[in-house]
Each structure stands twice: as structure tokens, then as C-alpha cells.
C-alpha positions in Angstrom: 30.3 57.9 89.5 30.8 58.4 85.8 32.0 62.1 84.7 28.6 62.3 82.7 26.7 61.8 85.8 28.8 64.1 88.0 28.4 66.7 85.3 24.4 66.2 85.5 24.3 66.5 89.2 26.6 69.7 89.0 24.3 71.2 86.4 21.3 70.4 88.5 22.9 71.8 91.6 23.8 75.1 89.7 20.3 75.5 88.5 18.9 75.0 92.0 21.4 77.3 93.5 23.4 74.7 95.6 26.2 72.4 95.6 26.4 69.0 94.2 27.2 67.6 97.6 24.1 68.9 99.1 21.8 67.8 96.1 23.3 64.4 96.4 22.7 64.4 100.1 18.9 65.4 99.5 18.6 62.5 97.0 20.1 60.1 99.4 17.6 61.2 102.2 14.9 61.2 100.0 15.2 57.4 99.2 13.5 55.9 102.4 10.6 58.5 102.0 10.1 57.2 98.4 10.4 53.6 99.7 7.7 54.3 102.3 5.3 55.8 99.8 6.2 52.7 97.4 5.3 50.2 100.2 2.2 52.0 101.1 1.1 51.7 97.5 1.9 48.1 97.1 0.1 47.4 100.4 -3.0 49.2 98.9 -2.8 47.5 95.7 -2.5 44.0 97.4 -5.4 44.8 99.7 -7.7 46.0 96.7 -6.8 42.7 94.7 -7.7 40.6 97.8 -11.0 42.5 98.5 -12.0 42.2 94.8 -11.4 38.5 94.7 -13.4 38.0 98.0 -16.2 40.1 96.4 -16.3 38.0 93.3 -16.3 35.1 95.3 -19.1 36.0 97.6 -21.2 37.0 94.7 -20.7 34.0 92.6 -20.8 31.1 95.4 -24.2 29.7 96.4 -24.9 30.5 100.3 -27.1 29.2 102.9 -30.2 31.1 104.1 -31.3 31.4 107.8 -33.3 28.2 107.5 -30.2 26.2 106.2 -31.4 26.1 102.5 -29.0 26.6 99.7 -29.6 29.8 97.9 -28.2 30.2 94.3 -25.4 32.7 93.8 -26.4 36.4 93.4 -24.7 36.5 90.2 -25.7 33.0 88.9 -24.9 32.6 85.4 -22.5 35.5 85.4 -19.5 33.8 87.1 -17.4 33.6 83.8 -17.3 37.4 82.9 -16.9 38.3 87.0 -14.0 36.0 87.4 -12.4 37.2 83.9 -12.5 40.8 85.1 -11.1 39.9 88.5 -8.3 38.0 87.0 -7.5 40.9 84.5 -7.5 43.5 87.5 -5.6 41.2 89.7 -2.9 40.7 87.0 -2.6 44.2 86.4 -2.3 45.3 90.2 0.3 42.3 90.5 2.2 43.8 87.8 2.2 47.2 89.4 3.3 45.7 92.5 6.3 43.7 90.9 7.4 46.9 89.0 7.3 48.9 92.3 9.0 46.4 94.5 12.6 46.9 92.9 12.4 50.6 93.7 11.1 49.8 97.0 13.8 47.4 98.1 16.6 49.7 96.8 15.4 52.7 98.5 15.7 50.9 101.9 18.5 48.7 101.2 20.8 50.9 99.2 19.7 54.8 99.1 22.8 55.8 97.2 21.9 53.2 94.4 18.4 54.6 94.4 19.7 58.3 94.1 22.0 57.2 91.4 18.9 55.5 89.6 17.2 58.7 89.8 20.0 60.6 88.3 20.3 58.1 85.5 16.6 58.5 84.6 17.3 62.1 83.8 20.2 61.6 81.4 19.0 61.6 77.9 19.9 58.3 76.0 
């Protein structure tokens, strides 16, 4: 670890009334917890995107009634705006998942790297 980051860790530890080694251990143990929260967030976002697309598809697709006749779509004539909004929302949710996936993987695969990234985010540039 660079001297600058060791100094930051020592400063934070002093302010919290603990040692740098203890603070580092806490950060490393926090990594899987943060990874689990990120994983839950990604699952919720993916399910939300899937449900939105299924909802828009159901509302914009013609269906059969009980007698077998084809009924027009509930949102007949409004398919374009509905799919446009669904595409925008799905793109945003996908972007959030893509941004989150990096921290998620590093939190589980390499908790020390995750902890170091957290320290690096505190250092003024």
C-alpha cells in the first residue's frame, strides 16, 4: 500500500479511536456484506426491467377473448410511446447493473481490493 493511503488509514483510525489494522480488518469484513447488498440490488433491478417489458408487451399485444376472437390491444395506437419508455427505463436499469457489477465481483472475489478501493475513494484528487 502506498504511504499516502497508509497515512489516510492511520488518520481515520485515530479519529475513530482505533488502530489502522483494526480499521483495515473492518473494511475487509465489510466487503461481502456490501457485495450481498449489491447483488440484491442487481436482482431487483433485473426483475423490475423484466416485469416492465412483460407489462408493456401484455398491454400492446392483441389477445384472444373467451370465445376465441382476437381482441385489439388494450393500448392500441400507443405502442410506440410505451415501448420507447420501456426501452429508456430498461437501458437505465441495465446501466445501473453494469456499474454495480464491478464492485459486486470485487467484494466477493477480492475483499482486500474492495477495501483499498473504498480508501482510494476517500483520498482527495
